[in-house]
N, C-alpha and C positions, 0 to 999 in steps of 0.2 A: 598604479598599474594593477589590474585585477589579479595577475599571477602571484603577486606579493601578498595577497590576502591570506590570513591564517586559516580560512575555510577551504583553501584549495591546496591539494597535495599533488605533486608531480611524480609519477612513476615511469621508469624506462625499462622496457623488456623486449628483447628480440627485435631491436631497432624501432620499436614503436614507443610513442610518448602517450601516457595515459594521465588525464587530469581527473582527479577525484574531488568532487565538490561536496563539502559538508553543508547540509542545508537544515534550516529550522522549518518544520512543516507547518508552523502557525505564524510564519513571518512573511510579510509582503516584501521585505528586503531580499529574502532568499530568491524569490521569483525574479526580481530585478537583476540580481547578481548572475543568475543562470542565463538570463536573456543577454546581458552584456558580454558574458564570457563566450557564449556560442557565437555571437556576432563578431567578436574580436578575434577568436582563434580559428573559427570556421573548421571544426573537426570533421573527419571523414565519417565518424560514427558518433551517435549520442545514445548512451545507455541509461535506461530508467528502471527503477525498482517496481516494475509492473509485470504481471503475467498477461498473456493474450486475452483472457476472460475479463480481467479488470480494465485493460486498455479498451476493450469493446464497450464496457459499461460507461467509461469516461466519454467516449465518442458518441454514444447513444444512451443518454440518461433515461429515456422513456422505454428502453428495450423491455424491461421486466413488466412495466405497466401494460405493454401491448401483447404480452404472452398470457395465454390462459393456463390455469394450474394443471390441467390434464396434459398439455403439451410439455410443460416443465417436468412433470413426473415421468412421462414417456422418454424424454431425452436425458433422464437421470441428472437433472440440473437443480434438484431441490436444495442440496447443500450450498450451491453457488447463489441461488436466490436468497437464501437465509443470510448469507454473508453480506450480500448487497443491501438487504434491508437494514441490517445492523449498522453497517458503515454509513448508510444514508441517514439513519436516525442520529448517529453520533455527529455527523457533519452538520446537520440542522441545529443540534444543540450548541455546537461550537460557534456556528454562524450567529445564532441569537445572542450568545454570551460575549463573544469577542468581536463580532462584526467582520469575520474573515472565514473563508472556506479553506480548511487545511489541504495541503497537497497542491497548492497553486504552482509551486516550483516545478512539479512534474508535468503539469499541463503546459506550462511555459516552455519546458524543455522539448516537449512533443511539437509544439507550434514552431519554435525556433529551428528545430531540426528540419521540418518541412520547408521552411523558408530558404534554407541554404542547401536543400536537397541532400542532407546527410542521411546515412543509413541509421534507422531507428532500431535499437536493440532492446527487446523486452526481456530483461534478465531474470525475472522472478519465476519461481516454480508455480505451476498452475495451482491456484488456491483450492480447486476442486480435488486435486490429487491429495493435497495436505489434509483436507477435511474428510475425505473418503478413508484415508489411512487411520485417522484419529477415530472415526466412527467405528471401524472394525475392531479397534482395541478396547472400546468401552464396553462395560457390562450394561445390562438392561437398566440398572439403577443409575449408572453413570450417564447413559443416554438421556434418561428422564431429567436428571439434574442439569445437564448441559442445555437441554431444550428450554427448561424453565429459566435458566440464566439468560439465554439469548433472547427469549421472548420478553422477559422483564426489562432488559436493556433497551429493546426497541420502543417500549411505551413509557420508559422512565422520563419524568419531567425534572428530575434532580439536576442541580447545577453540576457542571464538571469541576472536579476538585483542582486545587492549585497544583497538587502532585501530578495529576494526569496531564495538565497543561504543560508543566515543566518537562514531562517525559516526551511530549509531542514536539518539543524543540529539537530533539535528537532522533526521534523515531517517527515513522509514518503511522497512520491510523491502524493499518493492518498489523504492523509489528507490535504496536501497543496493545491491540486487542488479543493477539496471540500470546503475548507475554502475560497478560492478565489471566488468560485461560490456563497457561502453563503453571501459574501460581496456584490455581484452584485444583489442577490435576497434575501434580508434579511428575508422575510417571510418563506423561505425554510430552514432556519438555523436548525429548530427542526428536520426536516427529514434528512438533510445532515450531521449534526454534532452531535446533542444531542442524537438522537435515536441510532446512531452508537456507541457512547461512552457508552451508557447504555448497549447495546448488548455485547460489549467487556468486560465490568465490570462483567456482569452476567455469561459470558462464562468462 
């Protein structure tokens, strides 16, 4: 029975039962387990670690290709575009190396929620809010340094390390990317990691 899986934790609060599913973001088994659990338990709500902007990107992968740069700047979505380009580049490298696109369990959760007409909860803080707050805290040198790091990662052909792959078994791509950024800029850890964790908990 799925509920006996060590990846599933049951919480009870205010008369509600909450099933927390621990997933490996580079595992096909996780997507299958998510599908089977939702079909078996038929929950009222399904919560995923996505913000509305990232959810929109998943549903329309050509969204950024179809927008011109002037429109993006006018709508103040440049940080979001940059994040999507970085994540897209990382996903392509993983797909080449491992033959799997990470985050399939979240895509499966969205699909399964729709199939049973469950309420889909987007629990993550808007990534644009996070990056806007980070940008304001950076010095000019810090901004130049972070832009160089981001652009380099977009065009890097290097293989993804075993350490990074292991981290992706317990973190999604965005969390892994933010953690890496926090290690390079320790004073931004509160904005990059702690505030986001608090938001997810309260959501």
